[in-house]
N, C-alpha and C positions, 0 to 999 in steps of 0.2 A: 444960785451956784456961782462960786468964785472960779475964774478962768484966766490963765495967763499963758501966752505963747512966748517962748524964748528962742532967739535966733543966734546962731554961732556962725558968723560970716566966713571965718577961715575955712570951714568945712561945708558951709551952706547947709547946716543941719537945723531943723526945727524940733523943739521939744516942748512939753506941756505940763503945767501944774494946775490942778483943778480939783474941785470937790465941794462938799457940803459944809458950809460954815455953821449952820444951826446944829448939826450933829457932830461937828468937829472931826471931819475925816477928809484928808486930802490924799491925792495920788500924783505921781509923776509918770509920764509916758515918754519912752525913748530918751532917757537922760544922757547928756553928754558929760564926759569926765570933767571938762573945763568949767562946767556950770554948777557943780555940786554945791559949792558955797552959796551960789545965788538962789538955788531952789530952797535951801534950808533957811536962808535969811528972809526970803519972801514969805515962806510959810510961818516963820517965827513972828514976822511983823503983823500977820493976821491972827496970831495966837492959836494956830491950828496945827496939829501934828500931821506929818506925812506917814500914812499907815500902809500904803501900797506903792510899789514901783513896777511898772509893766514895760516889757519890750514887745514891739511888734514882730521882731524876728532877730536872728543872730546877725549883728551888724558886721559889715565887712570893710567899711570905709573910714571908721573912726572908733576911738576907744570909748566904750560905754561907761557911763557914770553909775550904773546900777550897783556894782559891788560896794563902792565907797558910800553911796547914798543909803543903802540898806544897813551897812555897818554903823553909820553915824545916826540914823534915825530909828533903827529898830523895826523898820517897815518890812512887810512881807513882799517877796519877789514873785512876780508872775510872768509867764512866757507861754508861747504856743506849745502844745503837746507835740513832741517829736522834733523840736528845734535843736536838740543835742546839747543843751546846757548841762554842765557837769557839777554845778553847785546846787544847794538846796533852793527849791522854788516850787510854786504851785503851777502845775501844767494845765493850761486851759484848753478845753475842747471847744469846737464851734458851738456857739449858743450859751456857753457858761457865762455867768455874771459875777462881777465884783461890786458889792453894794457899799457905797460911801454915803450913808444916810439917805438923803433924798436924791442923790446923784447915783445913777446906775450905769455901769460900764458893761457892755455885752461884747464878748469875743465874736468876731465875724471872720470866718476863715477866708483868706485871700491869697492862696499860694500862687507862685509864678515868678516873682522876684527871688523868693526863697521857697524851698519845698514846704516849710512850716512857717507860715506868715499869717498874722491876724491884723485886721483893722479893728478898731474899737469904737462901737456905736455908743454914744453918750446920751442919756435921757435925764432931764431935770424934772422930777415928779412934782415939784412945786409949781411948775408952769404948764406941763402937758404930759400925757402918757406916751406921746409919740417921740421919736428920737429928734434931738436938736442938732447934733453934729456927729461927724464920723472922723476919727483920726486914722488916716489911711496908710501910715507908714510909707513904704516904698512901692506900694501897689499902684495906687492912683496918685499921680503928682499933678500939680496945677499946669495944665497944658501938655502933659506927657504921661507916659507909663514907665514904671521902673524897669531897668535892664534885666534880662533873664539869665545872664551868664555867670554871675559871681558865685553862685552856689550850685552850679550845674555840673561842674567837673569836666566840661568840654564835650566835644563830639555831638552826637545826635541828641544828647540830653539838653543842649541849649535850645534846640528847636522845640523839644517837648515842653520845656519850661515856658517858652514864648507862647505856645498854644494854650498852656494852662493860664497864663496871664490874660489872654484874650477872654477866656471864660470867667475869670475873676472880675474883670472890668464889667462884663455883662451883668454879673451878680450885683456889683456895687451900683450899677445904673438902675437897679430895681428899687433903690431907696427913693423916697420922695424928693422932688426937685428942690424944696426949700432947705433940705439938710445941708448944714455947713460942712465944707471939706477942709480939713487941716492935715497936710502931708508932713512927712519927716524931712523933706528936702525942698530946696528952691533953686533958682538959677545960680550956677557956679558949682553945683554938686556933680560928681562923676556917676551918680546912681541912675541917671537918665539923660536923654538928649532933648533939648528944646524946652527945658523947664522955664516957667514964668518966674520973674523976679518978685511977683506977688505971692506970698506964702499962705494964701487962703482963697477959697472959692466956695461954690455950692455945687451940689450934684446937678442941678438943672443947667447951670452955666457950663460945666464941663461936658455935659451931654451935647450941648450945642457947639462948643468952641474948642474942645480938646482934639487936636489933630490925630492923636493915637486912636480916637474913637471913630474916625472917619473911614477906617478900613472896611471894605465891603464884604470881607470874608476872613476866616481864621487864617487861611494861607497868606493872604495879603498882609494881615496884621503881623504874623510871625516873620515874614520876609523883611518887612520894613523895620520892625523893632530890632532884629539882629543886625541889619545893615547899618543902623545908626548907633550901635553900641559904642560908647566912648572908651578911651584907654582905661585899663584896670587901675584901681586905687594903688597908691604906693604902699608897700609893706602889707598888702592884703592878707597874705597867709599868717603873718605875725598877729595882725589885728584880730582875725577870726579866732585864732588859737587862744589868744588872751581873753577875748570876750566869752568864748566857750567855757574856759576854765574858771572865770570869775575872779581873777586876780590881775586885772589888766595893767594897773599902774606898775606893779612889780615886774611884769613881763616885758613892758616896753620902757 
C-alpha cells in the first residue's frame, strides 16, 4: 500500500493520499484546498489515478479541497450519511467500505465533534486481514479529543455532543493497540485543546497517554472538554456554508 501524509501548517491540518498500486486505485481523505495540486502531482508521479475522495465530516475550520479535487480527477466523493453535503456524493453508513484494490477503507461512525462524523479504518489485504491504521478526523487527536461545539448550535446541545464524544472515544479504544492513528489536526489547530505536535500515534499509546482519556466518567469528560474549548475559527459560518455547498473557492 502506498501512503502519504500531508501537513498544512497554516491551519494545522493533516490529510492523506493512499491506496493500492497494484490495482491502480488511490484515494484522498480530508483534502485541503491549498494542497489539491500536491495530491494530483504525487499521484501522477506514482502513475496511479485518484478514484475516491473522502471527508470525515463537514469541515468548519478550513476550506475543503474535495470539490476541486473531484472536478480535476473525476474521482467519486464520499462523506458520512447525514453530514448535510449538498453536492453529489456517496453517503457512507457505519461499516460501509470503499475498496481500492487490496486497500480497504471502512467507515467507522465517530460522532461527537460533528453529529455525522466518520473515522476511516484502513486495511492492506496484502499484509494482513486486520486493520493497519485508522484516520480519525477530528474525533481522536494525538493527545486530545476534538471540540464538541462547532456543529452543536449552542446551548445544551454542546454538552450532548461532548457526551457523544466520550462514547466515540471508547469505541475507538476497542481497536487493537497496534493500529496506527492518523488525525486530521495537530498542534496549532483550533479544533481541540492540548494537541501534540506529532501528527501520528497508535491506539495503544493514546490509550495510555491521551489526557482526554483519563476522565473517570462521562460527566468529568464532558465538563473538561467544554471548559477547554478554544476560540471559534475565523469565518466559521462562511467556511461551513461553502464546504456544505461544494463550491468553496467561489464562495470564499
